[in-house]
C-alpha positions as CSV (number, residue, x, y, z in Angstrom):
1,X,52.8,-55.3,-69.7
2,X,49.7,-53.9,-69.0
3,X,47.5,-55.8,-66.3
4,X,44.1,-54.2,-67.5
5,X,43.5,-57.2,-70.0
6,X,44.2,-60.9,-69.2
7,X,44.5,-63.6,-71.8
8,X,44.2,-66.7,-70.4
9,X,44.6,-69.1,-73.7
10,X,43.5,-69.4,-77.1
11,X,42.4,-73.3,-76.4
12,X,38.9,-73.5,-75.6
13,X,37.8,-75.2,-72.0
14,X,35.2,-77.8,-72.5
15,X,33.2,-78.4,-69.4
16,X,31.4,-81.3,-68.3
17,X,32.0,-83.5,-71.4
18,X,30.9,-86.7,-71.2
19,X,29.4,-89.8,-72.6
20,X,26.4,-91.3,-70.6
21,X,25.7,-94.3,-72.3
22,X,24.0,-95.9,-75.7
23,X,20.6,-96.8,-76.0
24,X,19.2,-99.6,-79.0
25,X,16.1,-99.2,-80.5
26,X,14.7,-102.0,-83.2
27,X,16.6,-104.7,-84.5
28,X,19.8,-103.9,-85.5
29,X,19.8,-100.4,-85.0
30,X,21.5,-97.9,-82.8
31,X,21.1,-94.5,-81.4
32,X,23.5,-92.6,-79.8
33,X,23.0,-89.3,-77.7
34,X,25.7,-87.2,-76.2
35,X,25.4,-84.3,-73.6
36,X,28.0,-81.8,-74.1
37,X,28.6,-78.1,-72.9
38,X,31.5,-75.9,-74.0
39,X,32.6,-72.2,-72.1
40,X,34.6,-70.1,-74.5
41,X,37.3,-67.4,-73.5
42,X,37.2,-65.4,-76.7
43,X,39.2,-62.1,-77.8
44,X,41.8,-62.6,-75.3
45,X,44.7,-59.8,-75.6
46,X,47.9,-58.7,-73.9
47,X,48.9,-55.1,-74.4
48,X,52.1,-53.3,-73.7
49,X,52.2,-50.5,-71.6
50,X,54.1,-47.4,-72.1
51,X,56.5,-45.1,-70.7
52,X,56.7,-41.1,-72.1
53,X,59.2,-38.5,-70.2
54,X,58.1,-35.2,-70.1
55,X,60.7,-32.7,-68.9
56,X,59.4,-29.6,-67.2
57,X,61.3,-26.4,-67.6
58,X,61.7,-23.2,-65.7
59,X,65.0,-21.1,-66.5
60,X,66.3,-17.8,-65.8
61,X,69.2,-15.9,-65.9
62,X,70.6,-12.5,-64.4
63,X,73.0,-10.3,-66.7
64,X,72.5,-7.2,-64.2
65,X,71.2,-4.0,-66.5
66,X,72.4,-5.7,-69.5
67,X,69.9,-8.6,-70.0
68,X,67.4,-10.9,-68.1
69,X,65.9,-14.0,-69.3
70,X,63.3,-16.4,-68.3
71,X,61.9,-19.7,-70.5
72,X,57.9,-19.0,-71.1
73,X,55.7,-20.4,-68.7
74,X,55.0,-24.2,-68.6
75,X,57.7,-24.7,-70.8
76,X,58.5,-28.4,-71.5
77,X,60.5,-31.1,-73.6
78,X,58.9,-34.2,-74.9
79,X,61.3,-35.9,-77.5
80,X,61.8,-33.4,-80.2
81,X,58.7,-31.3,-79.1
82,X,59.1,-28.2,-77.2
83,X,56.1,-26.8,-75.9
84,X,54.3,-24.2,-73.6
85,X,51.4,-23.8,-71.4
86,X,49.3,-20.9,-73.0
87,X,46.4,-19.8,-70.8
88,X,46.1,-23.6,-69.4
89,X,46.1,-25.2,-73.3
90,X,49.2,-27.0,-74.4
91,X,51.1,-25.2,-77.4
92,X,53.7,-27.6,-79.1
93,X,56.2,-27.4,-81.9
94,X,58.7,-29.4,-83.6
95,X,62.5,-28.6,-82.7
96,X,65.8,-30.0,-81.5
97,X,65.0,-29.6,-77.8
98,X,65.4,-26.5,-75.5
99,X,68.6,-24.3,-76.1
100,X,70.0,-22.4,-73.4
101,X,72.2,-19.3,-75.1
102,X,74.0,-16.4,-73.4
103,X,75.8,-13.8,-75.1
104,X,78.0,-11.1,-73.7
105,X,78.9,-13.2,-70.2
106,X,80.9,-11.3,-67.8
107,X,81.9,-11.8,-64.2
108,X,78.7,-11.6,-61.9
109,X,76.4,-13.0,-64.7
110,X,74.2,-16.1,-63.2
111,X,71.6,-18.5,-64.2
112,X,69.5,-20.8,-62.3
113,X,67.0,-23.6,-63.9
114,X,64.7,-26.3,-62.4
115,X,64.1,-29.4,-64.3
116,X,60.6,-31.5,-63.2
117,X,59.6,-34.8,-64.4
118,X,56.1,-36.3,-65.9
119,X,56.7,-40.3,-66.4
120,X,53.6,-41.2,-67.9
121,X,51.8,-44.8,-67.3
122,X,54.8,-46.3,-65.1
123,X,57.2,-45.6,-62.3
124,X,61.2,-44.9,-63.5
125,X,64.5,-44.9,-62.6
126,X,66.0,-41.6,-63.8
127,X,69.3,-40.8,-64.8
128,X,70.9,-37.2,-65.7
129,X,73.4,-37.0,-68.6
130,X,75.5,-34.7,-70.3
131,X,78.5,-33.5,-72.3
132,X,80.5,-30.5,-72.7
133,X,80.9,-30.1,-76.6
134,X,82.8,-26.9,-77.1
135,X,84.9,-25.1,-74.5
136,X,86.7,-22.4,-77.2
137,X,89.0,-19.6,-76.9
138,X,87.6,-18.0,-79.6
139,X,91.3,-15.7,-80.5
140,X,92.4,-13.4,-77.9
141,X,92.1,-9.7,-77.0
142,X,95.1,-7.9,-75.6
143,X,93.7,-8.0,-72.2
144,X,93.1,-11.7,-72.2
145,X,96.7,-12.4,-73.6
146,X,98.4,-10.6,-70.9
147,X,96.1,-12.9,-68.2
148,X,95.4,-16.2,-70.3
149,X,98.2,-19.1,-69.3
150,X,96.0,-21.6,-71.5
151,X,96.0,-19.5,-75.0
152,X,95.1,-22.7,-76.8
153,X,92.2,-23.4,-74.9
154,X,89.0,-21.7,-73.6
155,X,89.2,-20.7,-69.8
156,X,85.2,-20.3,-69.1
157,X,84.2,-24.1,-68.4
158,X,86.8,-24.1,-65.4
159,X,85.7,-20.2,-64.4
160,X,82.0,-20.9,-64.2
161,X,80.8,-22.4,-60.8
162,X,77.7,-24.8,-61.3
163,X,75.6,-26.8,-58.6
164,X,72.9,-29.5,-59.0
165,X,70.4,-30.2,-56.4
166,X,67.7,-32.3,-55.5
167,X,65.0,-29.6,-55.2
168,X,60.8,-29.6,-54.5
169,X,58.3,-26.7,-55.9
170,X,57.7,-24.5,-52.6
171,X,54.1,-23.8,-54.1
172,X,55.1,-20.2,-54.4
173,X,56.8,-20.2,-57.6
174,X,60.3,-20.9,-55.6
175,X,61.9,-24.1,-54.7
176,X,63.4,-25.8,-51.6
177,X,66.8,-27.2,-52.2
178,X,67.5,-30.5,-50.9
179,X,70.6,-32.8,-51.5
180,X,73.6,-31.9,-53.5
181,X,73.8,-34.0,-56.5
182,X,77.1,-33.0,-58.0
183,X,78.9,-29.4,-58.1
184,X,82.1,-28.0,-59.3
185,X,83.1,-26.0,-62.2
186,X,81.1,-26.7,-65.8
187,X,83.7,-28.9,-66.7
188,X,84.0,-30.8,-63.8
189,X,80.2,-30.9,-63.5
190,X,80.1,-32.0,-67.3
191,X,82.6,-34.8,-66.5
192,X,80.1,-36.0,-64.0
193,X,77.4,-36.3,-66.3
194,X,78.9,-37.6,-68.9
195,X,79.5,-40.9,-67.0
196,X,76.0,-40.6,-66.1
197,X,74.5,-39.5,-62.5
198,X,71.6,-41.9,-61.2
199,X,68.8,-39.9,-59.7
200,X,66.8,-41.1,-56.6
201,X,63.2,-40.7,-56.5
202,X,63.4,-39.8,-52.8
203,X,65.7,-36.7,-53.4
204,X,68.7,-38.8,-50.9
205,X,72.2,-38.4,-52.9
206,X,73.3,-41.3,-50.9
207,X,71.1,-43.5,-52.1
208,X,72.6,-47.0,-53.3
209,X,72.5,-47.8,-57.1
210,X,70.8,-50.8,-57.3
211,X,67.2,-50.8,-56.2
212,X,67.3,-46.7,-55.4
213,X,64.0,-44.9,-55.0
214,X,62.1,-44.8,-58.1
215,X,60.4,-41.9,-59.6
216,X,56.6,-42.4,-59.5
217,X,54.8,-42.6,-62.8
218,X,51.4,-40.5,-63.4
219,X,48.7,-40.8,-65.5
220,X,48.7,-37.8,-67.6
221,X,51.5,-35.3,-68.2
222,X,49.1,-32.4,-67.0
223,X,45.9,-32.0,-64.9
224,X,43.7,-28.9,-65.8
225,X,46.2,-27.1,-67.4
226,X,49.2,-27.1,-64.9
227,X,52.1,-29.9,-64.8
228,X,51.5,-33.2,-63.1
229,X,55.0,-33.9,-61.8
230,X,56.5,-36.5,-59.6
231,X,57.5,-34.9,-56.1
232,X,61.4,-34.7,-56.7
233,X,63.0,-32.2,-59.2
234,X,66.5,-31.3,-60.2
235,X,67.8,-27.9,-59.8
236,X,71.1,-26.2,-61.3
237,X,72.6,-22.9,-60.4
238,X,75.5,-21.4,-62.7
239,X,77.6,-18.0,-62.1
240,X,80.5,-16.7,-63.4
241,X,82.5,-15.5,-59.9
242,X,83.4,-11.5,-60.0
243,X,86.7,-12.6,-59.2
244,X,87.3,-14.0,-62.6
245,X,89.4,-11.6,-64.9
246,X,90.0,-11.0,-68.6
247,X,91.2,-14.7,-69.0
248,X,87.4,-15.4,-70.2
249,X,87.3,-12.7,-72.6
250,X,86.1,-13.9,-75.7
251,X,85.7,-17.7,-74.7
252,X,82.4,-19.6,-75.0
253,X,81.3,-22.9,-74.1
254,X,78.7,-25.6,-75.3
255,X,77.2,-28.3,-73.4
256,X,74.1,-30.7,-73.4
257,X,71.8,-32.0,-70.6
258,X,70.0,-35.3,-71.1
259,X,67.6,-37.0,-68.7
260,X,66.8,-40.9,-68.8
261,X,63.7,-42.6,-67.9
262,X,64.1,-46.4,-67.4
263,X,60.9,-48.3,-66.5
264,X,61.5,-49.8,-62.8
265,X,59.5,-53.1,-62.7
266,X,61.9,-55.8,-63.8
267,X,65.0,-53.5,-63.5
268,X,67.4,-52.9,-60.7
269,X,68.0,-49.1,-61.6
270,X,71.9,-50.2,-62.3
271,X,71.8,-49.9,-66.1
272,X,73.2,-46.6,-66.9
273,X,71.9,-45.5,-70.4
274,X,74.1,-42.3,-70.6
275,X,77.4,-44.6,-71.3
276,X,78.4,-46.5,-74.4
277,X,79.5,-49.6,-72.5
278,X,79.8,-51.1,-68.9
279,X,81.7,-54.0,-67.4
280,X,80.8,-54.9,-63.7
281,X,82.9,-56.9,-61.4
282,X,82.3,-57.9,-58.2
283,X,84.5,-57.1,-54.9
284,X,87.0,-59.9,-54.2
285,X,87.1,-60.8,-50.6
286,X,89.2,-63.8,-51.0
287,X,92.1,-62.8,-53.1
288,X,95.2,-65.3,-52.3
289,X,93.0,-66.7,-49.7
290,X,94.0,-63.9,-47.1
291,X,92.0,-63.4,-44.1
292,X,90.4,-60.1,-44.0
293,X,89.8,-57.8,-40.6
294,X,87.1,-55.5,-42.5
295,X,85.7,-57.7,-45.8
296,X,82.5,-56.1,-47.4
297,X,80.4,-57.0,-50.5
298,X,80.2,-55.0,-53.5
299,X,80.3,-54.2,-57.0
300,X,82.7,-51.8,-59.3
301,X,80.8,-50.7,-62.7
302,X,83.5,-49.7,-65.1
303,X,82.0,-47.7,-67.7
304,X,83.3,-45.9,-71.1
305,X,81.3,-42.8,-72.7
306,X,82.9,-42.2,-75.9
307,X,82.2,-37.9,-76.2
308,X,82.8,-35.6,-79.1
309,X,85.9,-34.3,-77.4
310,X,86.8,-36.5,-74.9
311,X,86.7,-40.3,-73.4
312,X,84.9,-40.6,-70.1
313,X,86.0,-43.5,-67.9
314,X,84.1,-44.3,-64.8
315,X,84.1,-46.5,-61.8
316,X,80.9,-46.5,-59.5
317,X,81.4,-48.6,-56.5
318,X,78.1,-50.3,-55.4
319,X,78.6,-51.1,-51.8
320,X,76.3,-53.7,-50.0
321,X,74.7,-50.9,-47.8
322,X,76.5,-52.9,-44.7
323,X,77.6,-49.2,-43.5
324,X,81.8,-50.1,-44.7
325,X,82.6,-48.5,-48.0
326,X,85.5,-49.4,-50.3
327,X,86.4,-45.6,-51.1
328,X,85.7,-44.3,-47.6
329,X,88.8,-43.6,-45.9
330,X,87.3,-43.8,-42.6
331,X,86.7,-47.5,-43.3
332,X,90.1,-48.2,-45.1
333,X,92.6,-45.3,-44.5
334,X,94.9,-46.5,-47.2
335,X,92.1,-47.4,-50.0
336,X,93.2,-46.3,-53.6
337,X,92.4,-47.4,-56.9
338,X,94.8,-47.2,-60.3
339,X,94.0,-47.5,-63.5
340,X,96.4,-48.6,-66.2
341,X,95.5,-47.9,-69.8
342,X,96.7,-49.3,-73.3
343,X,95.5,-46.0,-75.3
344,X,96.3,-47.8,-78.5
345,X,95.7,-51.5,-77.6
346,X,98.9,-52.7,-78.8
347,X,99.8,-54.9,-75.8
348,X,101.4,-52.2,-73.7
349,X,99.8,-50.1,-71.0
350,X,101.1,-46.4,-71.9
351,X,100.3,-44.4,-68.5
352,X,98.3,-45.2,-65.1
353,X,95.6,-42.6,-63.6
354,X,95.5,-43.2,-59.7
355,X,92.9,-41.8,-57.1
356,X,94.6,-42.2,-53.9
357,X,93.8,-39.7,-51.3
358,X,96.3,-39.9,-48.8
359,X,99.5,-40.0,-51.3
360,X,99.9,-36.4,-51.3
361,X,99.8,-36.4,-55.2
362,X,100.4,-32.7,-56.8
363,X,96.6,-32.6,-58.0
364,X,95.5,-34.7,-55.0
365,X,94.1,-37.2,-54.7
366,X,94.7,-37.7,-58.3
367,X,97.8,-38.7,-60.0
368,X,99.3,-39.5,-63.3
369,X,102.2,-41.9,-64.1
370,X,103.8,-42.8,-67.7
371,X,105.0,-46.0,-68.5
372,X,109.2,-45.0,-69.0
373,X,110.0,-48.0,-71.0
374,X,108.8,-50.6,-68.5
375,X,108.6,-48.6,-65.3
376,X,106.5,-46.1,-63.7
377,X,108.4,-42.9,-61.8
378,X,106.8,-40.6,-59.6
379,X,103.4,-39.3,-59.9
380,X,102.8,-36.3,-61.9
381,X,100.0,-34.0,-62.4
382,X,97.7,-34.9,-64.6
383,X,98.3,-33.8,-68.5
384,X,96.8,-30.6,-70.2
385,X,93.3,-31.6,-70.8
386,X,93.3,-34.7,-68.8
387,X,90.6,-34.3,-66.0
388,X,89.4,-36.0,-62.8
389,X,86.6,-36.2,-60.1
390,X,84.8,-38.0,-57.5
391,X,81.3,-37.6,-57.0
392,X,79.6,-39.7,-54.3
393,X,80.9,-43.6,-54.9
394,X,81.9,-42.7,-58.1
395,X,85.2,-42.1,-59.8
396,X,85.5,-40.3,-63.2
397,X,88.4,-39.4,-65.6
398,X,88.4,-37.2,-68.7
399,X,90.7,-38.2,-71.5
400,X,91.1,-36.0,-74.5
401,X,90.4,-37.9,-77.7
402,X,93.7,-37.2,-79.3
403,X,95.4,-39.1,-76.1
404,X,93.2,-42.2,-76.4
405,X,92.3,-44.5,-79.4
406,X,88.4,-45.6,-80.2
407,X,89.8,-49.0,-79.3
408,X,91.7,-48.9,-76.1
409,X,92.2,-51.5,-73.3
410,X,92.3,-50.5,-69.3
411,X,93.1,-52.7,-66.2
412,X,91.9,-51.3,-62.6
413,X,92.7,-52.7,-59.2
414,X,91.5,-51.1,-56.3
415,X,93.1,-51.6,-53.1
416,X,92.2,-51.4,-49.2
417,X,95.4,-52.0,-48.1
418,X,95.0,-55.3,-46.8
419,X,92.0,-54.6,-44.7
420,X,89.2,-55.4,-47.1
421,X,88.8,-56.7,-50.6
422,X,90.2,-55.9,-53.8
423,X,88.1,-54.4,-56.8
424,X,89.9,-55.9,-60.2
425,X,88.7,-54.6,-63.4
426,X,90.8,-57.2,-65.8
427,X,89.9,-59.6,-68.5
428,X,90.1,-62.7,-65.8
429,X,89.8,-61.5,-62.2
430,X,91.4,-65.0,-61.0
431,X,94.6,-63.5,-62.0
432,X,96.3,-60.5,-60.6
433,X,97.3,-57.3,-62.7
434,X,99.9,-56.6,-64.9
435,X,100.4,-52.7,-65.1
436,X,102.7,-53.0,-67.9
437,X,101.5,-55.9,-70.3
438,X,97.6,-55.4,-71.3
439,X,97.0,-58.7,-72.6
440,X,94.6,-59.3,-69.4
441,X,93.3,-55.9,-69.6
442,X,89.6,-55.3,-70.8
443,X,89.2,-53.8,-74.2
444,X,86.7,-51.0,-75.1
445,X,85.5,-49.8,-78.8
446,X,83.6,-47.2,-80.0
């Protein structure tokens, strides 16, 4: 709401109304006089405010002697409008957003980009989202087939190295790089972004999820032909290392970036606009009435994102800020988080995905266990196409859509080894987990 105009009431306010007596004159005739006064408050209005996000983009790439590219100066995106500044004048055109396209990619090529924000009229919580929409092989050349161990899947998403960080303009056309937000292969970074990454208005990558610093609002996106931006920007870099060989020949990737601004007034910043559904459960410090040596409070936000090629499960652990963190092995040496998944919602869990940093798993700290007719064996490497990452206090699993239905069930049971709370994600947190029967699991549906 906008507080510039305030509506009091449509009812008229009468002040000083009163009868002061009746006087008679003549036989049988009476005259009456009333003093009165009316004060009127007219045309009262309540006007809704607005929130409009402009993303200012500065992107360039270096392909050596083959090609150099950069976005036109002053490029920005506002909805489906792409624009640039031309001699201080804003020039726009309708479109489907800004597209980065690189051809003839080779080892040693790199690129970097900067995203800065004008959030017009209201301060807002910001989220960065994304998705890897294609990772294609596109056939194989003879030298590629000699080196490629995954001939049915593109290798470029795993070969590219990506870093996303906070940054601030240095005033000379460059940036001061701040805290790292997420890094890894392109596949790993896009896995994290599909789960949604909350951004902090003060550039603190360790800021808590709830009530983190918002991004300040501005009155207009441009002032005298210059972008009017919040202090914190987001920078990303990508590189194909020179150590990469023939396995990426002819391969291609496609991916999307998105930024969401959600007004900060009357919100705590925990709503994740990048995902399709979220379930919130509180840590249990009183499971079976046990006395804990190191209790702590918090919530686990279980979210599901249904993508074009994969379904992403994310578990964000939001601690209460007392310095004790559920996923920190320095606080809980035995902390772990297994997730049982009934991929077809038929009543029986099909497999488990496990995060356990001190277990010595083949894909440490992650493991996979199939349900072998009512029992789970030793942890195995993640199956082909599966992926996993820990980003800050969030654990993320990527599952190919071919391995999970659009309706499925999951059950999570985080444990701190008896020292602290448990984190249960099931339909009735008052009961314990059943890793075989999914009747008490939480069901999600696209």
